[in-house]
Every structure is written in C-alpha cells, then in structure tokens.
N, CA, C, O and CB atoms as a CASP TS submission, in Angstrom:
PFRMAT TS
TARGET T0000
AUTHOR 0000-0000-0000
METHOD Language model
MODEL 1
PARENT N/A
ATOM      1  N   MET     1     103.209  98.065  65.847  1.00  0.00           N
ATOM      2  CA  MET     1     103.515  98.789  67.070  1.00  0.00           C
ATOM      3  C   MET     1     102.376  99.729  67.444  1.00  0.00           C
ATOM      4  O   MET     1     102.021  99.850  68.617  1.00  0.00           O
ATOM      5  CB  MET     1     104.818  99.572  66.915  1.00  0.00           C
ATOM      6  N   GLU     2     101.810 100.389  66.449  1.00  0.00           N
ATOM      7  CA  GLU     2     100.727 101.328  66.725  1.00  0.00           C
ATOM      8  C   GLU     2      99.515 100.608  67.313  1.00  0.00           C
ATOM      9  O   GLU     2      98.856 101.124  68.217  1.00  0.00           O
ATOM     10  CB  GLU     2     100.329 102.074  65.448  1.00  0.00           C
ATOM     11  N   ALA     3      99.228  99.417  66.795  1.00  0.00           N
ATOM     12  CA  ALA     3      98.097  98.640  67.329  1.00  0.00           C
ATOM     13  C   ALA     3      98.359  98.253  68.774  1.00  0.00           C
ATOM     14  O   ALA     3      97.445  98.262  69.598  1.00  0.00           O
ATOM     15  CB  ALA     3      97.847  97.375  66.478  1.00  0.00           C
ATOM     16  N   GLU     4      99.610  97.911  69.086  1.00  0.00           N
ATOM     17  CA  GLU     4      99.959  97.569  70.466  1.00  0.00           C
ATOM     18  C   GLU     4      99.761  98.771  71.378  1.00  0.00           C
ATOM     19  O   GLU     4      99.239  98.637  72.485  1.00  0.00           O
ATOM     20  CB  GLU     4     101.411  97.070  70.552  1.00  0.00           C
ATOM     21  N   ASP     5     100.176  99.938  70.917  1.00  0.00           N
ATOM     22  CA  ASP     5     100.015 101.160  71.707  1.00  0.00           C
ATOM     23  C   ASP     5      98.544 101.441  71.972  1.00  0.00           C
ATOM     24  O   ASP     5      98.176 101.832  73.079  1.00  0.00           O
ATOM     25  CB  ASP     5     100.660 102.356  70.991  1.00  0.00           C
ATOM     26  N   ARG     6      97.703 101.244  70.967  1.00  0.00           N
ATOM     27  CA  ARG     6      96.264 101.453  71.153  1.00  0.00           C
ATOM     28  C   ARG     6      95.712 100.478  72.184  1.00  0.00           C
ATOM     29  O   ARG     6      94.885 100.853  73.014  1.00  0.00           O
ATOM     30  CB  ARG     6      95.513 101.294  69.815  1.00  0.00           C
ATOM     31  N   GLY     7      96.167  99.224  72.134  1.00  0.00           N
ATOM     32  CA  GLY     7      95.695  98.227  73.087  1.00  0.00           C
ATOM     33  C   GLY     7      96.107  98.587  74.500  1.00  0.00           C
ATOM     34  O   GLY     7      95.303  98.479  75.427  1.00  0.00           O
ATOM     35  N   LEU     8      97.328  99.007  74.674  1.00  0.00           N
ATOM     36  CA  LEU     8      97.807  99.391  75.999  1.00  0.00           C
ATOM     37  C   LEU     8      97.079 100.623  76.494  1.00  0.00           C
ATOM     38  O   LEU     8      96.716 100.700  77.667  1.00  0.00           O
ATOM     39  CB  LEU     8      99.313  99.643  75.976  1.00  0.00           C
ATOM     40  N   ASN     9      96.862 101.587  75.615  1.00  0.00           N
ATOM     41  CA  ASN     9      96.139 102.802  76.016  1.00  0.00           C
ATOM     42  C   ASN     9      94.712 102.481  76.401  1.00  0.00           C
ATOM     43  O   ASN     9      94.191 103.048  77.361  1.00  0.00           O
ATOM     44  CB  ASN     9      96.153 103.838  74.888  1.00  0.00           C
ATOM     45  N   LYS    10      94.068 101.585  75.675  1.00  0.00           N
ATOM     46  CA  LYS    10      92.695 101.198  75.999  1.00  0.00           C
ATOM     47  C   LYS    10      92.650 100.581  77.399  1.00  0.00           C
ATOM     48  O   LYS    10      91.785 100.922  78.205  1.00  0.00           O
ATOM     49  CB  LYS    10      92.140 100.200  74.944  1.00  0.00           C
ATOM     50  N   GLY    11      93.575  99.683  77.676  1.00  0.00           N
ATOM     51  CA  GLY    11      93.618  99.056  78.995  1.00  0.00           C
ATOM     52  C   GLY    11      93.897 100.056  80.097  1.00  0.00           C
ATOM     53  O   GLY    11      93.308  99.976  81.174  1.00  0.00           O
ATOM     54  N   ARG    12      94.783 100.988  79.838  1.00  0.00           N
ATOM     55  CA  ARG    12      95.113 102.006  80.834  1.00  0.00           C
ATOM     56  C   ARG    12      93.940 102.936  81.091  1.00  0.00           C
ATOM     57  O   ARG    12      93.665 103.305  82.233  1.00  0.00           O
ATOM     58  CB  ARG    12      96.321 102.811  80.387  1.00  0.00           C
ATOM     59  N   GLU    13      93.248 103.315  80.016  1.00  0.00           N
ATOM     60  CA  GLU    13      92.116 104.228  80.158  1.00  0.00           C
ATOM     61  C   GLU    13      91.071 103.656  81.095  1.00  0.00           C
ATOM     62  O   GLU    13      90.474 104.396  81.878  1.00  0.00           O
ATOM     63  CB  GLU    13      91.491 104.523  78.799  1.00  0.00           C
ATOM     64  N   GLU    14      90.845 102.390  81.033  1.00  0.00           N
ATOM     65  CA  GLU    14      89.821 101.759  81.850  1.00  0.00           C
ATOM     66  C   GLU    14      90.365 101.341  83.216  1.00  0.00           C
ATOM     67  O   GLU    14      89.605 100.852  84.052  1.00  0.00           O
ATOM     68  CB  GLU    14      89.249 100.551  81.126  1.00  0.00           C
ATOM     69  N   GLY    15      91.650 101.524  83.456  1.00  0.00           N
ATOM     70  CA  GLY    15      92.254 101.157  84.730  1.00  0.00           C
ATOM     71  C   GLY    15      92.469  99.670  84.898  1.00  0.00           C
ATOM     72  O   GLY    15      92.956  99.221  85.936  1.00  0.00           O
ATOM     73  N   LYS    16      92.113  98.912  83.896  1.00  0.00           N
ATOM     74  CA  LYS    16      92.213  97.456  84.004  1.00  0.00           C
ATOM     75  C   LYS    16      93.659  96.981  83.971  1.00  0.00           C
ATOM     76  O   LYS    16      94.014  96.008  84.636  1.00  0.00           O
ATOM     77  CB  LYS    16      91.431  96.792  82.884  1.00  0.00           C
ATOM     78  N   LEU    17      94.483  97.662  83.203  1.00  0.00           N
ATOM     79  CA  LEU    17      95.859  97.225  83.058  1.00  0.00           C
ATOM     80  C   LEU    17      96.592  97.280  84.385  1.00  0.00           C
ATOM     81  O   LEU    17      97.263  96.318  84.762  1.00  0.00           O
ATOM     82  CB  LEU    17      96.577  98.073  82.029  1.00  0.00           C
ATOM     83  N   GLU    18      96.475  98.382  85.095  1.00  0.00           N
ATOM     84  CA  GLU    18      97.176  98.517  86.373  1.00  0.00           C
ATOM     85  C   GLU    18      96.688  97.483  87.383  1.00  0.00           C
ATOM     86  O   GLU    18      97.483  96.902  88.122  1.00  0.00           O
ATOM     87  CB  GLU    18      96.988  99.928  86.937  1.00  0.00           C
ATOM     88  N   ILE    19      95.396  97.261  87.409  1.00  0.00           N
ATOM     89  CA  ILE    19      94.838  96.267  88.340  1.00  0.00           C
ATOM     90  C   ILE    19      95.339  94.879  87.972  1.00  0.00           C
ATOM     91  O   ILE    19      95.742  94.111  88.845  1.00  0.00           O
ATOM     92  CB  ILE    19      93.284  96.302  88.326  1.00  0.00           C
ATOM     93  N   ALA    20      95.317  94.556  86.694  1.00  0.00           N
ATOM     94  CA  ALA    20      95.773  93.247  86.247  1.00  0.00           C
ATOM     95  C   ALA    20      97.250  93.027  86.581  1.00  0.00           C
ATOM     96  O   ALA    20      97.635  91.943  87.018  1.00  0.00           O
ATOM     97  CB  ALA    20      95.546  93.095  84.744  1.00  0.00           C
ATOM     98  N   ILE    21      98.073  94.055  86.375  1.00  0.00           N
ATOM     99  CA  ILE    21      99.502  93.937  86.694  1.00  0.00           C
ATOM    100  C   ILE    21      99.694  93.748  88.196  1.00  0.00           C
ATOM    101  O   ILE    21     100.500  92.917  88.614  1.00  0.00           O
ATOM    102  CB  ILE    21     100.278  95.187  86.208  1.00  0.00           C
ATOM    103  N   ASP    22      98.968  94.504  89.005  1.00  0.00           N
ATOM    104  CA  ASP    22      99.079  94.364  90.456  1.00  0.00           C
ATOM    105  C   ASP    22      98.705  92.957  90.908  1.00  0.00           C
ATOM    106  O   ASP    22      99.414  92.349  91.710  1.00  0.00           O
ATOM    107  CB  ASP    22      98.190  95.391  91.157  1.00  0.00           C
ATOM    108  N   LEU    23      97.602  92.446  90.399  1.00  0.00           N
ATOM    109  CA  LEU    23      97.168  91.098  90.779  1.00  0.00           C
ATOM    110  C   LEU    23      98.164  90.047  90.311  1.00  0.00           C
ATOM    111  O   LEU    23      98.424  89.076  91.023  1.00  0.00           O
ATOM    112  CB  LEU    23      95.783  90.798  90.198  1.00  0.00           C
ATOM    113  N   PHE    24      98.723  90.233  89.120  1.00  0.00           N
ATOM    114  CA  PHE    24      99.729  89.303  88.613  1.00  0.00           C
ATOM    115  C   PHE    24     100.976  89.326  89.493  1.00  0.00           C
ATOM    116  O   PHE    24     101.516  88.275  89.838  1.00  0.00           O
ATOM    117  CB  PHE    24     100.097  89.646  87.160  1.00  0.00           C
ATOM    118  N   ARG    25     101.428  90.513  89.852  1.00  0.00           N
ATOM    119  CA  ARG    25     102.632  90.622  90.693  1.00  0.00           C
ATOM    120  C   ARG    25     102.427  90.008  92.073  1.00  0.00           C
ATOM    121  O   ARG    25     103.371  89.501  92.678  1.00  0.00           O
ATOM    122  CB  ARG    25     103.039  92.084  90.843  1.00  0.00           C
ATOM    123  N   GLN    26     101.196  90.053  92.567  1.00  0.00           N
ATOM    124  CA  GLN    26     100.877  89.454  93.869  1.00  0.00           C
ATOM    125  C   GLN    26     100.726  87.946  93.767  1.00  0.00           C
ATOM    126  O   GLN    26     100.639  87.258  94.784  1.00  0.00           O
ATOM    127  CB  GLN    26      99.598  90.063  94.437  1.00  0.00           C
ATOM    128  N   GLY    27     100.693  87.434  92.553  1.00  0.00           N
ATOM    129  CA  GLY    27     100.546  85.996  92.359  1.00  0.00           C
ATOM    130  C   GLY    27      99.102  85.534  92.426  1.00  0.00           C
ATOM    131  O   GLY    27      98.831  84.335  92.498  1.00  0.00           O
ATOM    132  N   ALA    28      98.176  86.481  92.404  1.00  0.00           N
ATOM    133  CA  ALA    28      96.759  86.126  92.512  1.00  0.00           C
ATOM    134  C   ALA    28      96.201  85.582  91.199  1.00  0.00           C
ATOM    135  O   ALA    28      95.255  84.793  91.206  1.00  0.00           O
ATOM    136  CB  ALA    28      95.950  87.339  92.950  1.00  0.00           C
ATOM    137  N   ILE    29      96.784  86.000  90.069  1.00  0.00           N
ATOM    138  CA  ILE    29      96.329  85.536  88.763  1.00  0.00           C
ATOM    139  C   ILE    29      97.537  85.248  87.885  1.00  0.00           C
ATOM    140  O   ILE    29      98.640  85.728  88.146  1.00  0.00           O
ATOM    141  CB  ILE    29      95.399  86.579  88.092  1.00  0.00           C
ATOM    142  N   THR    30      97.313  84.458  86.842  1.00  0.00           N
ATOM    143  CA  THR    30      98.397  84.135  85.916  1.00  0.00           C
ATOM    144  C   THR    30      98.581  85.255  84.903  1.00  0.00           C
ATOM    145  O   THR    30      97.754  86.160  84.789  1.00  0.00           O
ATOM    146  CB  THR    30      98.119  82.804  85.195  1.00  0.00           C
ATOM    147  N   GLU    31      99.659  85.173  84.190  1.00  0.00           N
ATOM    148  CA  GLU    31      99.961  86.147  83.150  1.00  0.00           C
ATOM    149  C   GLU    31      98.858  86.173  82.082  1.00  0.00           C
ATOM    150  O   GLU    31      98.452  87.237  81.616  1.00  0.00           O
ATOM    151  CB  GLU    31     101.320  85.830  82.507  1.00  0.00           C
ATOM    152  N   GLU    32      98.391  84.995  81.711  1.00  0.00           N
ATOM    153  CA  GLU    32      97.350  84.900  80.694  1.00  0.00           C
ATOM    154  C   GLU    32      96.049  85.538  81.170  1.00  0.00           C
ATOM    155  O   GLU    32      95.389  86.246  80.409  1.00  0.00           O
ATOM    156  CB  GLU    32      97.110  83.441  80.318  1.00  0.00           C
ATOM    157  N   VAL    33      95.679  85.294  82.420  1.00  0.00           N
ATOM    158  CA  VAL    33      94.451  85.869  82.973  1.00  0.00           C
ATOM    159  C   VAL    33      94.583  87.386  83.073  1.00  0.00           C
ATOM    160  O   VAL    33      93.630  88.110  82.787  1.00  0.00           O
ATOM    161  CB  VAL    33      94.138  85.262  84.363  1.00  0.00           C
ATOM    162  N   ALA    34      95.744  87.865  83.471  1.00  0.00           N
ATOM    163  CA  ALA    34      95.977  89.307  83.577  1.00  0.00           C
ATOM    164  C   ALA    34      95.838  89.976  82.214  1.00  0.00           C
ATOM    165  O   ALA    34      95.210  91.028  82.094  1.00  0.00           O
ATOM    166  CB  ALA    34      97.371  89.588  84.165  1.00  0.00           C
ATOM    167  N   ALA    35      96.424  89.365  81.194  1.00  0.00           N
ATOM    168  CA  ALA    35      96.342  89.930  79.846  1.00  0.00           C
ATOM    169  C   ALA    35      94.892  89.944  79.368  1.00  0.00           C
ATOM    170  O   ALA    35      94.429  90.931  78.796  1.00  0.00           O
ATOM    171  CB  ALA    35      97.224  89.126  78.862  1.00  0.00           C
ATOM    172  N   ASN    36      94.190  88.859  79.604  1.00  0.00           N
ATOM    173  CA  ASN    36      92.789  88.780  79.188  1.00  0.00           C
ATOM    174  C   ASN    36      91.946  89.827  79.912  1.00  0.00           C
ATOM    175  O   ASN    36      91.091  90.470  79.301  1.00  0.00           O
ATOM    176  CB  ASN    36      92.230  87.373  79.454  1.00  0.00           C
ATOM    177  N   ALA    37      92.180  89.995  81.189  1.00  0.00           N
ATOM    178  CA  ALA    37      91.417  90.974  81.973  1.00  0.00           C
ATOM    179  C   ALA    37      91.659  92.397  81.484  1.00  0.00           C
ATOM    180  O   ALA    37      90.753  93.230  81.509  1.00  0.00           O
ATOM    181  CB  ALA    37      91.782  90.869  83.455  1.00  0.00           C
ATOM    182  N   ALA    38      92.879  92.671  81.040  1.00  0.00           N
ATOM    183  CA  ALA    38      93.215  94.003  80.550  1.00  0.00           C
ATOM    184  C   ALA    38      92.832  94.193  79.087  1.00  0.00           C
ATOM    185  O   ALA    38      92.880  95.310  78.571  1.00  0.00           O
ATOM    186  CB  ALA    38      94.694  94.260  80.728  1.00  0.00           C
ATOM    187  N   GLY    39      92.455  93.116  78.425  1.00  0.00           N
ATOM    188  CA  GLY    39      92.066  93.209  77.026  1.00  0.00           C
ATOM    189  C   GLY    39      93.232  93.357  76.075  1.00  0.00           C
ATOM    190  O   GLY    39      93.095  93.949  75.004  1.00  0.00           O
ATOM    191  N   ILE    40      94.389  92.820  76.461  1.00  0.00           N
ATOM    192  CA  ILE    40      95.582  92.902  75.619  1.00  0.00           C
ATOM    193  C   ILE    40      96.213  91.520  75.512  1.00  0.00           C
ATOM    194  O   ILE    40      95.808  90.588  76.205  1.00  0.00           O
ATOM    195  CB  ILE    40      96.600  93.930  76.190  1.00  0.00           C
ATOM    196  N   SER    41      97.201  91.397  74.643  1.00  0.00           N
ATOM    197  CA  SER    41      97.898  90.120  74.492  1.00  0.00           C
ATOM    198  C   SER    41      98.909  89.944  75.619  1.00  0.00           C
ATOM    199  O   SER    41      99.279  90.899  76.302  1.00  0.00           O
ATOM    200  CB  SER    41      98.602  90.036  73.116  1.00  0.00           C
ATOM    201  N   VAL    42      99.347  88.697  75.798  1.00  0.00           N
ATOM    202  CA  VAL    42     100.345  88.410  76.831  1.00  0.00           C
ATOM    203  C   VAL    42     101.633  89.174  76.529  1.00  0.00           C
ATOM    204  O   VAL    42     102.289  89.674  77.444  1.00  0.00           O
ATOM    205  CB  VAL    42     100.624  86.882  76.921  1.00  0.00           C
ATOM    206  N   GLU    43     101.993  89.263  75.258  1.00  0.00           N
ATOM    207  CA  GLU    43     103.207  89.992  74.875  1.00  0.00           C
ATOM    208  C   GLU    43     103.090  91.471  75.257  1.00  0.00           C
ATOM    209  O   GLU    43     104.045  92.064  75.760  1.00  0.00           O
ATOM    210  CB  GLU    43     103.466  89.850  73.356  1.00  0.00           C
ATOM    211  N   GLU    44     101.925  92.058  75.019  1.00  0.00           N
ATOM    212  CA  GLU    44     101.710  93.457  75.377  1.00  0.00           C
ATOM    213  C   GLU    44     101.752  93.632  76.893  1.00  0.00           C
ATOM    214  O   GLU    44     102.257  94.636  77.394  1.00  0.00           O
ATOM    215  CB  GLU    44     100.365  93.959  74.816  1.00  0.00           C
ATOM    216  N   LEU    45     101.221  92.653  77.617  1.00  0.00           N
ATOM    217  CA  LEU    45     101.265  92.705  79.081  1.00  0.00           C
ATOM    218  C   LEU    45     102.710  92.678  79.566  1.00  0.00           C
ATOM    219  O   LEU    45     103.084  93.443  80.456  1.00  0.00           O
ATOM    220  CB  LEU    45     100.472  91.528  79.694  1.00  0.00           C
ATOM    221  N   ARG    46     103.508  91.814  78.991  1.00  0.00           N
ATOM    222  CA  ARG    46     104.913  91.719  79.392  1.00  0.00           C
ATOM    223  C   ARG    46     105.634  93.053  79.174  1.00  0.00           C
ATOM    224  O   ARG    46     106.423  93.486  80.014  1.00  0.00           O
ATOM    225  CB  ARG    46     105.620  90.597  78.606  1.00  0.00           C
ATOM    226  N   LYS    47     105.354  93.697  78.041  1.00  0.00           N
ATOM    227  CA  LYS    47     105.962  95.005  77.770  1.00  0.00           C
ATOM    228  C   LYS    47     105.499  96.035  78.781  1.00  0.00           C
ATOM    229  O   LYS    47     106.298  96.840  79.260  1.00  0.00           O
ATOM    230  CB  LYS    47     105.623  95.478  76.352  1.00  0.00           C
ATOM    231  N   ALA    48     104.219  96.016  79.110  1.00  0.00           N
ATOM    232  CA  ALA    48     103.665  96.966  80.081  1.00  0.00           C
ATOM    233  C   ALA    48     104.281  96.756  81.452  1.00  0.00           C
ATOM    234  O   ALA    48     104.530  97.722  82.173  1.00  0.00           O
ATOM    235  CB  ALA    48     102.139  96.827  80.164  1.00  0.00           C
ATOM    236  N   ILE    49     104.530  95.508  81.820  1.00  0.00           N
ATOM    237  CA  ILE    49     105.140  95.220  83.116  1.00  0.00           C
ATOM    238  C   ILE    49     106.569  95.773  83.158  1.00  0.00           C
ATOM    239  O   ILE    49     106.993  96.330  84.171  1.00  0.00           O
ATOM    240  CB  ILE    49     105.139  93.695  83.392  1.00  0.00           C
ATOM    241  N   LEU    50     107.297  95.617  82.068  1.00  0.00           N
ATOM    242  CA  LEU    50     108.665  96.142  82.015  1.00  0.00           C
ATOM    243  C   LEU    50     108.695  97.659  82.124  1.00  0.00           C
ATOM    244  O   LEU    50     109.613  98.223  82.719  1.00  0.00           O
ATOM    245  CB  LEU    50     109.346  95.708  80.726  1.00  0.00           C
ATOM    246  N   VAL    51     107.705  98.315  81.557  1.00  0.00           N
ATOM    247  CA  VAL    51     107.642  99.782  81.555  1.00  0.00           C
ATOM    248  C   VAL    51     107.197 100.317  82.909  1.00  0.00           C
ATOM    249  O   VAL    51     107.625 101.389  83.336  1.00  0.00           O
ATOM    250  CB  VAL    51     106.689 100.275  80.461  1.00  0.00           C
ATOM    251  N   SER    52     106.335  99.562  83.575  1.00  0.00           N
ATOM    252  CA  SER    52     105.770 100.070  84.838  1.00  0.00           C
ATOM    253  C   SER    52     106.716  99.953  86.001  1.00  0.00           C
ATOM    254  O   SER    52     106.373 100.340  87.118  1.00  0.00           O
ATOM    255  CB  SER    52     104.508  99.343  85.169  1.00  0.00           C
TER
END
C-alpha cells in the first residue's frame, strides 16, 4: 500500500495523474495509456479515478 501511495503522489506532484485521468474520461486515451503516462499501474489509476 505504501508503494502505491508513493506512486500516486509522484504522479500528482508532476500533474501527470490529473491530466491522464482527464484525457481518459474524455475517451482520448485508454486506461493503459493513462496509467503509463502518469507513471503508475492500471490498478493504481483505477483507485485514483475512484478517489477523484
């Protein structure tokens, strides 16, 4: 869990996570591409989407 938190924090710090989630929600990119762009796993992306 701690490693996941670090990954999410890293993505948030760089602003990549929010951008990736926005693009995913708009249908511009797939879930896998969004996770890769944010530097996190697909599972971590799914959790971040639920929280946001």
